[in-house]
C-alpha positions, 0 to 999 in steps of 0.5 A: 063656198068657192065663189065666196072665197074667189070673191074675197081673193078678187077683193084683196087683189083689187085693193092691192092694185088700187093702193098705188093711187092716192088721188082720185083720177077724175076729181083729183082729191086725196082718197083716205085709205079706208074710203078707197078700200071700202069702195073697192070692197063694195065694187068687188062684191056686186057680182056676188050680191047680184047672184044672191039677189037672183036666188029666190030662197035668199032673203034680201037682207042677206044681199045688203049684209054681203055688200056692207061686210065687203065694204068693211072688209075692203077698208080693213084690208086696205088699211093693213096693206097701207100700214105694212106695205105703203101706198102711192109711189112706194108700192109702184117702185 
């Protein structure tokens, strides 16, 4: 339980920090809010889902559900954070 709570905390911090970037740093395209949050959600959940994948008693479907749920949660968190806090230079000032 504590690992899942810590993972969600890290997810929120990552989404909050990446909110300062509105354009992709390499390909220079504008990242939509939900896409940015979804990518960070999936990235933040990889260690948690890898731990579940290594446990023999956990079904493989549960690993994919954790990844998908983290992507959806990351998109929701980023949308809410952008709606109420702004993004880009607004939060960097």
